[in-house]
N, C-alpha and C positions, 0 to 999 in steps of 0.2 A: 522328737527332736528337742534338745535342751535349748532354752533361750540363755544367752550369755553375752559377754561383750569381749570385743577384740580392740587393742589399741592400735591405731595408726598414727604414727609420730613423726614430725619433722626431725632432721638430724640434729637439731640444737638441744634436744632433750638428753641430757647426759650428766655425769657426775659420779665420783666414787661412791657416793651413798645411794646410788641407784640400784646397785646390786643387792644391797641390804634391804632397801625399800621394797623390791620386788619379793623377796623371800618373806618379809614381814606381811605384805599383802596377802601372799599365797597362805601363810599360817593362819591369818584372820579370815580366809574366805572371800576377800575382796579383789583378788587378781584377776586380770583378763585371762582368758583360755589361750590367747595368742597375741604376740607382738608382731606387727607389720611394719617394717622399717626400710626406708630407702637404702641406708647403709648403717649397719650395726657397728658400733665401735667395740673394742675389746671389753670394755666394762659392761656394756649391756649384754653382750654375748655371755659373759661370764655369770652376770646377774641372772639371765633367763635360765641358764643350766643350773645355777645354784638353787633356783626357785622351782625347777622342773617344769618351766613354761616353754611353749612352742614360740620359736622365733623364726620368721621368714624375712629375708632381706634381699637386696640386689635385684629389684624389679626392673623390667625394661623401660617402664615409664615411672614418672613420679607417682607413688602409691597414694600420697596425701592429697593429690588432686584427682586421682582416678575413682576414689571412693567418696561417697557423700556420707555425712553423719547419719547414723541409723540404718544404713544399708545392711542387709543380712549377707554373710559370706560364708563359704565353706572353705576351710583351710586344710590342705594336705601337706603335713610337714615333710614327708618323705620326698615328695616330688617338687615341693616349693610352690605348687599351684594354689591360687586363690581364685574361687569362682563366686560371682555375685549371684545370689539366690533370688528367684522371681518373688514378686510380692511387694506389699507397701514397706516402706521404711519405718 
């Protein structure tokens, strides 16, 4: 299994430059493998698509409070499921 990072962000993180920033991060090998957002705005949705990143949003609970920093997760983009993996964070 590959070790990587996933971004879990509050809804205030936005802006037109976000789409380009995500693509630039992907091109430089610095992008997360997935974005987990409570509610993605159109700019972030477009940016994730432009960069070829997985984006999952509209969780039944506040995802920013449901996951602790460093927790390992498995993301299934087709179903929108996020599972916390066992083990130390």
